[in-house]
N, C-alpha and C positions, 0 to 999 in steps of 0.2 A: 342752137346750132345744128346744123343739118348734114351727115354725111352724105358725100355725094361720091362720083367716081374713083375708082382707084387709079392713082397716078404711076404706081411704080411698087413692083414687086421685088424684095432682095431674097437672102438666104434666110433670114431670120424676122423680117419684117414686112408687113405691107402698109404704104402710104395713101392715104386719101386726101382728096380734096373736102374743102367745107361751104356751106354757102357764104364764109367769110375767107375772103381772099388771101388772108394775112396769115391763117391758122391752116394746119393739115391736122390729119387724125393718124396716128402711127398704130398698128395693131401689132402686137409680136404673137409668133406662131413659136410651135414646138420643133420647128425641124432643123436639125444641127447639120452642119458639113464642116470638112476639114482638109487642108490641103488644096487651098483655093476649088473647093466643089469636088475633088476627087472621091472623099470618103461622104457619104450621105446616111443620114439615120434620122433617128426621133428622141426626143428627151421629152418623157411625160412631164408636163408641169414647167417646163421649161419656159414657156412665153409670160406664165403668170409671174414666175420670179424675177425674172428679166424686167419685165413692165414697173414691177411693183419696187424692186430694189434702184432701179434707174431714178425713179420719180423719187424715193427716199434721200439718194445719194446727191441727186439734184439739189434738192431743198437745202440740205445743209450745206452743199458747196456754195449756193446762192446766198444765205449769211454769212457767210467768210469771202464774200467780196467776188466770185468767180459766176458771170451771167452764162445764163444756161436758156436752150429753148422750150424749158419746161411751163405749160401754163396751167393742167388742169389733167387728174387723172380721171378718166370715164368711167371704167370698167377692169375687172380684173387684168385685162389684156389689152386695153385701147387706154391711150393720151391723147390730150390735146397739147398740141406743142404751136411756136412761132414757125412761120414761114421763113426759111433759109437757103439761102446758096450755097451747100457744099462747096468748101474747101478741099480739090481733091489730092489731100494728102490724109493717109495715117499717120496720126502721132504717137509714138511708144516712148514709154518712160520706162527705165531697167533699173529696179534697185540688187537685184539678186540674182547672178548668172544662169540663165536655164533656157530650154528650148533652142533654137536656132543660133541664139548667141554663144552659148556653150558649145556647139558643134563647131560653129563656125572660126572661133578664137580659140578652140582647145583648152576651155577653161572649165574645172570640172562644176556640174550643176549644183547650186545651192552654195556658191561661192559668195560671199558678201562684198559686193562692188563698194571700192573707195569714195564714191560718189554718184549720185543716179547719173544715168547717162540718157540720150536724147537722138530718136532717131526717125526718120522721115521717111516712107513708102509711098510711092506715086500710085494712087488708087487707078487701077488698071487690069481688070481681071485677064485679058486676053496676056497682058507682057508678065502676068505672076505678081503685080503689086512690087515691082522692082524699088529696092532701097536707092534714094538718092541723099543729097545733101541740101542744105538751104540756097547753095548758090545753082543748082540745078533747078528746084524748085522757082528761083525767081526767074532764070533766064528760060524757064517753057511757060511762064504766065500763070503757073500753078497758083504763087501767090506774091505779092509786094514784100519787099523789102520789111514794112512796117508791119505786115500782116504776120509774119515770120516772127519778129521781135515780140508781137502780142502773144501770138499762141505760144512762146515759149515762156515768157512769163507766167502766162495762163495755166499751162501746163505743170510746170512746177510747182504752182500753186496748189493744184489738185493732187498731185503726189504728196506734198506736206502734210494735207488738211486729211488724206484717205489713209497714210500710213500710220498716223497716231490714230484714226477714228477706227481701222481696221485691227490694229493692235489692241485695243481695249477691248476688242470681241474675242481675242484669242486667235487673229488670223493675222499673218504675216502679207505683206503684199509684195509679192515679187517682181511682176512688171503689170504693164495695162496698155491698152491701146485706145485712142479718142480719135475723133472728129470733131472737127470745127466747123461753124459756117457764118456767110455774112447777115446780118439783118439789120438794115436799116444805117447803114453804113459803119455797125459796129461787129465785132468777132466775138461769137459767143460760142460755148460749148454746146456740141450736138450729139446726135447718135444715143447710145447706151454706155451706161458702165455696169458690167455684169458679169457672171463667172464665164459668160463667153468670150468677154474682152478682156479678161486680168487672170492672171497666176495667182493664184491664193491658197496659201498652204497654211495647215494648223500651226502655230507657233511651237507647241511643245512636240507633236511626232511630226511634222514635216508632211503629214497625209495631204495629198491633193485635193482641194475643193472646187474645181472648175473643170474649163472642157478638156482640159488636157486628160482625163477619164475617158473620153470619148476618144479622143486622138490615137490614144495610147492602148484602147482596149482593157482599160484597168479595172472596169465593173463599177459597181454601184454609184452610176453618175448622177441618176435623180436622187439618190439619198444624198450627194454631195452638195446638189444645187440647194436642196431642202434644208441642208446644215447650215449653210452660210445663211440664208434668207431667217432661219430661226434664230442665230447668233447675234444677227443685227436687229432683232429683236421687231421684225415686221410683220410677224403672221399673227 
């Protein structure tokens, strides 16, 4: 497989065409952003952690019946993935109140929710990725009713599997954000699952092991990413 021209460069990844029209190569960067790009920086080694962690988790999810875009890890930073048409929705599941959820609803951060919540945000940087509901998503053509139902089914399965998996590693999955894509008529999990896209707290101390350390200037950002990497046994 031959790597060709770059298709797209986002905040955290570059995507390249290959000589196989059904396969792309994703290259994970060390660049870090927060607050829709208003805060920028670098987290040394982040690209390696996010690439390997995503691939590790996607393979676990595949075994549990969740289809993903993962094909093959090519290097520390590069992975071959299935070509998908991304559904323009960020899909967010919350198990514990934190971040914007706590601020918006006046619920103390760290409060365990009675059941997991599901949110959709419309992927549009110019609009600040506004939160929408499933009716909005269908009305603007972002997804069909059937696709929303399938995404909902899959994302709660992802949450079930990962809550258990992370807990076994001494980590609590507070919330996470994922994306899905269309691939040959099927909805599959795409993008990444990493400390960039999840809130991960130490089960005992509640120390933050994710990008909140960068967002909130808490320090030891690289150490937190490496700690997650180590606990998952990927190193």
